N, C-alpha and C positions, 0 to 999 in steps of 0.2 A: 198474508194469503194464498188462499190454495184451489186448483181447482181442478176436477179429471175431465180427460174431456177421453170418451173411449176407454182403451185402453191404459193413457196416460195422464200422468200427476206433475200439473203446471203451478210452481211457487215462486209468487213472487218477495222479496226482502228489501225492506231499503237499506241501503248501502250511504253511511257519511265518508265526508271525502279525508282523508287523511290528515296529518297534518302536516306535512312535505305540500300534499297537493291544496290546503286551506295558504300556508306561505308561500305556494308562486304565484296562486290566484291573487291575492293582494298587493304580492309582490309588481305585478304584473300592472295591481290599478290603481298602486299607488298617487302616481305623480298627478292625478286630475280631480284623487281621492276629496279634497275640502275643496273644491270649489263643487263639487258635484254634491257635496252636504248645503252647499251653503243654496244652490239651483231648487235644488227639492227643497227647503225650506225646515231641514233638518237644523244645520243652528241654529236661527234664528228660538228652532221649537225648545231644543236644550237650555238656550237661554230662559225665556218662556217655564217651565216646568220644574228651574230652579228659582225662581221668583215664586212662584206655584210652591212648592215646596221649606221657603221661608218666608210665605206667608201663612201657612200654616203651624209652621211655630214646633214643627216636630222634631229640626235637630238639635244638637245641641250649643247649649252659648259658647260659641268656641273663641276668641279674643285672645289668644296667642298665637304661634304659628302652628300649625300642626302637619302632620304625615298624610298620606292620603297614595292611596295604590291605585290604579287605572286599570285594569284586567280588561287586555284588548283594544290600547288605545288610539289604533288607527292612526289619524294625525291628528288628535290632541281635542277634540270636536267640545268633547262633555267634559273634557278637563277643567278646556280653555275659560266652557260654558259654568263651569262653576267658581272658577277663579272670582272672573269676574261678576258677580252677582252673589255668590255667599261669602268668602274668604281669600285675598288678594295674595297674603303671603303663608298660604299653604305650599310645603314642598312633597310634589306629587311624583312619586315614581310611577313610571307605568313598565307596565308590561304586552310584551305582541308578537309575533310569534315572525310575519315579519320584518326585513331590515329595511324594507326599503321605508311603508310606513313609520317606525322607527326616525330612519331622519327626516321625513315630515314630518312628524313629532315635533323634533327638537328644533326644528327652522318652525314651528309657528308662536313653541314658550316660551321661546329665546326672543323673539320678537314682540311682544307680548312682556316679558322678561318678569316669568312666572318660572320660581327656583323648581327647577325639575334632575331628575334623571332616569335612565330607559335602560331597559333588561330586554331583551331576547330569552326569552322562554316560556315554556308551555303551562297552562293556569293548572292540569291537572298535577304537575311538581313545580311550584311557586317555588323561586331559593330567597324565601324570607322566614326568619324563624316567629317560632310562635307569637302573637301578640304584639304585632311587630306598628300597624298602625291604627289613628285613631277613622280611620274610616276607608271605607272601599267598596270603589266603583267601578260600574261595569256596561258601557253599552250596545248590543249588540251583538253579545259576543257566544252565552253560555244556549246559542239554539244553534251555534258550528259544533259544542260538542257532544261526542257517542253516547257522553256517560256523561251530562250535565248534574246527576250529582254528586258525584266527585268533584268535577271544577267546584263548586258551590260546595265543598265543605271544604276543601283545600284555600278559597278565600276567605271563610268563616275564619279559619283554623288563626290566618294574622293577623284579626282582629281582634284587637281588645279587648275584654270583658264589657260590651253595653254602650262599644260603635258601631257607628249604624254601617250597611251594604246598602248600595242603595241601585238597581238594576234597571235596565232596560230591555226588554224581548221582544223580537216580532208576535204579534199576537193575532192569535186565531184569527181567518179575518179573512174574505176574499185580495184583498190587498197583499196579506199575506201569505198567501200560499202560490201569487203569482212570482212573490220576494224568492218561495221558497223550491220552485222548479226551479228557478233560477241561476239562486243560489248554493243549493244543497241544503238550507239551515231543516231545521225543525219551525213549527210554530206549538204557541203556549197556551190557552187558557186562563182565568185565574183559578180555580182548581187548581188544576198541573201545578201555575208556581207556587201558590200559598203551599201546597203539603209540600215540595222540594225542601220550596227554604223550611220550615216547619222543620222537616229531618235533618235539616244542615247544621239545628241548632240556633236558630232564627225567633225573636218570637214578638209580639207589638209589631205584627206586619201590616203596614198600609200599602194602599194603590194608589194611584195617580193617573188621569186621564189629560193626554196632551192637550192644550187649550185651543189651540186648530193646528189647518193647514195637513200635510201627507202622514206625518208622522202621527198626527190623531185615527187616521184610518187601521195607520201597520203598527203601529208597537203599543205598549203599557210598560208603564213603569213602575216600578216599589219601593219600597225602604223594610230593613226588619234590622234587628240591633241584637246581638250578638249575644246569649244568654249568659247574665254573671251567677 
């Protein structure tokens, strides 16, 4: 945005947190993060979302143990909800910038005996081979990226052809804007997110609303499948 005031031109440009700043911010928040998600209703909302997705019958019929990558795993709330609702034998690889978040994720996944490994990494340069995972998921991570298209392309790259990518992002709304001011993230509307997913190589994109709670006001979920 630019304004001209007399002989002066004033401009304002959006600045997103650096990876170092994000890592430091979430390291500080990690110790109480899982409890905060419970108090705000997100942990319950994640389970209800997976139940909704399961009822919609849009995921593959996974009978065997599968490999799944959770990008921006945080304290593993989204992964735990998946394991408890969809597939308890999944092996989850969790990625996060924050070492302290990864420590919390390890505690939670170990407590519930979920097979897992954890990796400190930037989603823009994931340390995995092409076609490595049966599914990729990410909850409230994409909106922190200065270039979300690049992060999406990386997540699609590590997906097996035809496999699903499940995203939860902060939606454009008044509560979303308040979150945006606090955390420095962006908000997405359906059209923006759909275009990003199509451009990244995903098809058969479907959107889901959270059934209840604060998550319904702040977040949207979507599923897309890597083109074969």
